[in-house]
C-alpha positions as CSV (number, residue, x, y, z in Angstrom):
1,M,-52.8,-55.2,105.8
2,R,-51.4,-55.4,109.3
3,D,-48.5,-57.7,110.0
4,V,-47.6,-59.4,113.2
5,L,-45.3,-56.6,114.4
6,D,-48.1,-54.0,114.2
7,D,-50.4,-56.2,116.3
8,D,-47.7,-56.6,118.9
9,L,-47.1,-52.9,119.1
10,A,-50.8,-52.2,119.4
11,E,-51.0,-54.5,122.3
12,L,-48.0,-52.9,124.1
13,Y,-48.9,-49.3,123.4
14,P,-52.7,-49.0,123.0
15,V,-53.9,-45.6,121.5
16,R,-57.3,-44.4,122.5
17,P,-59.4,-43.7,119.5
18,A,-60.4,-40.2,120.8
19,D,-56.7,-39.2,120.6
20,D,-56.3,-39.9,116.9
21,P,-58.0,-36.7,115.6
22,R,-56.1,-34.5,118.1
23,L,-52.8,-36.1,117.3
24,G,-53.5,-35.7,113.6
25,R,-54.2,-32.0,114.0
26,L,-51.1,-31.5,116.1
27,R,-49.0,-33.2,113.5
28,E,-50.5,-31.0,110.8
29,R,-49.8,-27.8,112.8
30,L,-46.3,-28.9,113.6
31,F,-45.3,-29.7,110.1
32,A,-47.1,-26.7,108.6
33,E,-45.1,-24.2,110.7
34,E,-41.9,-23.1,109.0
35,P,-38.8,-22.6,111.2
36,P,-37.8,-18.9,111.6
37,P,-35.3,-17.8,109.0
38,R,-31.7,-18.2,110.1
39,S,-30.9,-14.7,108.9
40,R,-33.4,-13.1,111.4
41,R,-31.8,-14.8,114.4
42,W,-28.3,-13.7,113.3
43,A,-29.6,-10.2,112.6
44,G,-30.7,-9.9,116.2
45,V,-27.4,-11.1,117.5
46,A,-25.6,-8.6,115.2
47,A,-27.8,-5.8,116.4
48,A,-27.0,-6.7,120.0
49,A,-23.3,-6.8,119.3
50,A,-23.4,-3.4,117.6
51,A,-25.2,-1.9,120.6
52,V,-22.5,-3.2,122.9
53,V,-19.8,-1.7,120.6
54,M,-21.6,1.7,120.6
55,I,-22.0,1.7,124.4
56,T,-18.4,0.8,124.8
57,G,-17.3,3.5,122.5
58,L,-19.5,6.1,124.3
59,V,-18.0,5.1,127.6
60,A,-14.5,5.4,126.2
61,A,-15.2,8.8,124.8
62,L,-16.6,10.1,128.1
63,R,-13.8,8.6,130.1
64,P,-11.1,11.2,131.2
65,A,-7.9,11.1,129.1
66,A,-5.8,10.8,132.2
67,R,-6.9,9.9,135.8
68,D,-4.3,12.3,137.2
69,A,-5.2,15.2,135.0
70,P,-6.1,18.3,137.1
71,A,-9.7,19.3,137.1
72,T,-10.2,22.9,135.9
73,M,-13.3,24.9,136.7
74,P,-14.5,27.5,134.2
75,T,-14.1,31.0,135.4
76,A,-16.1,34.1,134.2
77,P,-14.2,37.2,133.1
78,A,-13.5,39.7,135.9
79,T,-15.9,42.6,136.2
80,S,-14.0,44.4,139.0
81,L,-10.6,44.7,140.6
82,Q,-11.7,42.4,143.3
83,E,-12.7,39.7,140.8
84,A,-9.4,40.2,138.9
85,A,-7.6,39.6,142.2
86,T,-9.4,36.3,142.7
87,L,-8.4,35.2,139.2
88,L,-4.7,35.9,140.0
89,E,-5.0,33.9,143.2
90,L,-6.6,30.9,141.4
91,A,-4.1,30.9,138.6
92,P,-2.3,27.5,138.2
93,K,1.2,27.3,139.7
94,P,4.1,27.4,137.2
95,V,5.7,24.2,136.1
96,A,8.3,25.8,133.7
97,K,11.7,27.0,134.6
98,Y,11.3,30.7,133.7
99,R,8.7,33.4,133.5
100,H,9.5,35.5,130.4
101,V,7.9,39.0,130.5
102,T,8.1,41.3,127.5
103,Y,7.5,45.1,127.8
104,T,6.9,47.1,124.6
105,I,7.2,50.8,125.5
106,W,6.4,53.9,123.5
107,Q,7.9,57.0,125.1
108,T,7.1,60.5,123.8
109,M,10.2,62.8,123.8
110,S,9.6,66.5,123.2
111,F,11.8,69.5,122.5
112,G,11.4,73.2,122.4
113,G,8.5,75.2,123.7
114,I,9.9,76.2,127.0
115,E,12.9,78.0,125.5
116,G,10.7,79.7,123.0
117,G,11.7,77.6,120.1
118,P,9.3,75.5,118.0
119,F,7.8,72.6,119.9
120,S,8.3,69.1,118.5
121,A,7.7,65.6,119.8
122,T,8.7,62.1,118.7
123,A,7.5,58.7,120.0
124,L,10.3,56.1,120.4
125,E,9.8,52.4,120.9
126,F,11.8,50.4,123.5
127,R,11.7,46.8,124.5
128,I,12.5,45.0,127.8
129,D,12.7,41.2,128.0
130,A,13.0,39.7,131.5
131,W,13.5,36.1,132.3
132,V,12.8,35.4,136.0
133,P,13.6,31.8,137.2
134,T,11.0,30.0,139.3
135,A,13.8,28.2,141.4
136,N,15.9,30.0,144.0
137,G,19.5,30.7,143.5
138,E,19.2,31.2,139.7
139,M,20.4,34.2,137.7
140,V,17.9,36.8,136.4
141,V,18.4,37.9,132.8
142,I,17.1,41.3,131.6
143,Y,17.6,42.9,128.1
144,R,16.7,46.5,127.5
145,R,17.1,48.2,124.1
146,F,15.8,50.8,121.7
147,T,14.2,49.0,118.8
148,G,14.9,51.8,116.3
149,N,11.2,52.3,115.6
150,H,9.9,55.9,116.0
151,R,7.1,58.0,114.8
152,A,6.5,61.7,114.5
153,V,4.0,63.2,117.0
154,T,4.2,66.9,116.2
155,G,6.5,69.6,114.9
156,V,9.8,69.4,113.0
157,Q,11.5,66.1,113.8
158,Q,14.9,66.1,115.5
159,N,17.8,63.9,114.6
160,L,17.5,60.5,116.3
161,D,21.1,60.9,117.7
162,R,19.9,63.9,119.6
163,I,16.7,62.3,120.8
164,V,18.2,59.0,121.9
165,P,21.6,59.1,123.6
166,N,23.7,56.0,123.1
167,D,23.4,55.0,126.8
168,Y,19.6,55.4,127.0
169,N,17.7,52.1,126.8
170,G,14.2,53.4,127.8
171,P,12.4,54.4,131.0
172,Q,12.6,52.5,134.3
173,L,9.3,50.8,134.9
174,W,10.4,49.5,138.3
175,G,13.1,50.3,140.8
176,T,14.2,46.9,142.1
177,F,17.6,45.6,141.1
178,C,18.0,41.8,141.4
179,T,20.6,39.5,140.0
180,A,19.5,36.2,141.4
181,T,16.3,34.7,142.8
182,P,14.4,35.1,145.0
183,C,13.6,38.7,144.0
184,R,11.2,41.0,145.8
185,E,9.8,44.2,144.5
186,T,11.0,46.9,146.9
187,S,8.1,49.2,146.2
188,L,5.8,46.8,148.0
189,A,7.3,47.9,151.3
190,L,6.0,51.5,150.7
191,P,2.4,52.5,151.3
192,L,0.3,53.7,148.5
193,P,-0.2,57.5,148.4
194,V,-3.0,58.9,150.5
195,T,-4.1,61.3,147.8
196,P,-6.6,59.2,145.7
197,S,-5.5,60.8,142.3
198,R,-1.9,59.5,142.9
199,K,-2.8,56.0,144.0
200,L,-2.3,54.4,140.5
201,E,0.9,56.3,140.0
202,G,2.2,54.9,143.3
203,A,1.2,51.4,142.4
204,S,2.9,51.5,139.0
205,S,6.2,49.9,140.0
206,R,4.6,47.0,141.9
207,L,2.1,46.3,139.2
208,L,4.6,46.3,136.3
209,S,7.6,44.7,138.1
210,P,8.4,41.1,137.0
211,Y,9.2,40.3,140.6
212,T,5.7,40.9,142.0
213,T,3.9,37.7,142.7
214,N,0.2,37.0,141.9
215,E,-0.7,37.2,145.5
216,E,1.1,40.6,145.9
217,K,-0.7,41.9,142.9
218,A,-4.0,40.6,144.1
219,A,-3.5,42.4,147.5
220,T,-2.7,45.7,145.6
221,Y,-5.8,45.3,143.5
222,R,-8.0,45.0,146.6
223,E,-6.2,48.0,148.2
224,L,-6.9,50.1,145.1
225,A,-10.5,48.9,144.9
226,A,-11.1,50.2,148.5
227,S,-10.8,53.7,147.1
228,P,-14.1,54.8,145.5
229,E,-12.1,57.2,143.1
230,V,-10.5,54.2,141.4
231,R,-12.7,52.9,138.6
232,W,-12.9,49.7,136.5
233,D,-14.3,49.8,133.0
234,N,-14.0,46.4,131.2
235,G,-10.4,46.0,132.3
236,T,-9.3,49.7,132.1
237,V,-8.5,51.0,135.6
238,T,-8.4,54.8,136.1
239,V,-8.7,57.2,139.0
240,D,-10.4,60.5,139.2
241,G,-8.0,63.3,138.6
242,G,-5.1,60.9,137.9
243,L,-2.7,60.7,134.9
244,T,-1.9,57.0,135.2
245,S,-4.1,54.2,134.0
246,F,-3.8,50.4,133.7
247,R,-5.2,47.7,131.4
248,I,-6.0,44.4,133.0
249,D,-7.0,41.3,131.1
250,P,-10.5,40.4,132.5
251,A,-9.9,36.7,131.5
252,T,-6.7,36.3,133.5
253,G,-6.4,39.2,135.9
254,E,-2.9,40.0,134.6
255,V,-1.7,43.6,133.9
256,V,-1.4,43.9,130.1
257,G,-0.6,47.6,129.8
258,S,-0.3,51.0,131.3
259,A,-0.3,54.6,130.2
260,E,0.7,57.9,131.5
261,A,-1.1,61.0,130.2
262,P,0.5,64.4,130.0
263,P,-0.7,67.2,132.3
264,A,-3.5,69.5,131.0
265,T,-0.9,72.3,130.2
266,S,1.1,70.1,127.9
267,P,1.5,71.2,124.3
268,L,1.2,67.6,123.1
269,P,-1.8,66.9,120.8
270,P,-4.9,65.5,122.7
271,G,-4.8,61.8,123.3
272,V,-1.0,61.4,123.0
273,P,0.4,59.7,126.1
274,L,3.8,60.4,127.6
275,L,4.3,56.7,128.1
276,A,2.4,53.7,126.8
277,V,3.4,50.2,127.9
278,S,2.1,46.8,126.6
279,V,2.9,43.7,128.7
280,S,2.9,40.1,127.8
281,S,4.2,37.0,129.5
282,E,4.8,33.3,129.0
283,W,6.2,30.3,130.9
284,T,9.2,28.7,129.2
285,D,12.1,26.3,129.9
286,Q,14.5,28.3,127.6
287,R,16.3,31.6,128.1
288,P,19.4,33.4,126.8
289,S,22.6,32.6,128.6
């Protein structure tokens, strides 16, 4: 039963009869549809937030640790003296106060034979520690000593007091005497021997000296490489007919050892060197006073 208000509304807002079925279907569809679950909407937001966090973390992981950190290019190991020279030239400049170079030396001392007595030989171990300052006007500190280590090579062994005099601290690996920086290896002023078999022997002082710079060593490498008699074999440098050899670290280009073989007429057992040197170095801010 319609009341007066319904009649008034019908007059103000007439509805076409054709619209009634459509409006009814529209209402049914509208109220039949359920709103999307709240959890799905929040799951989408959470997934988007997680993606942002992952991307941010990836960018942070890929970002350099320090903007001013020096870029380093990987370098392949040297396969020749020329490449070893390049490694020395590309080595980073020192930032520490001192370069500490350690030499471990095994020297073979022999007795007898020439005088007709029984021949004997003993290998003795010596050590040299050199601290060379990087700044000018600083004192150079060098310690030389017999470590006490020795080993029998051949024959009846002599008393150590006879083999090692009290004032003997090992062989001289270089000839330069320097008390304060800057120091320069004096053998660099001398040309290498013309005879190919003696070139490595002539380069020994400059290659073992703690005063030789990387640039000076690199120049010596290239000068030696110009001689076809000088050969490189995975870091071992030899020369045809020569008795001196060197070991160079292919990763750094640094000299890490040398050896001096006896002449062919020596009574020493085969493979025993007269001198074997191992070299290691480090940069440090500490040294003995």
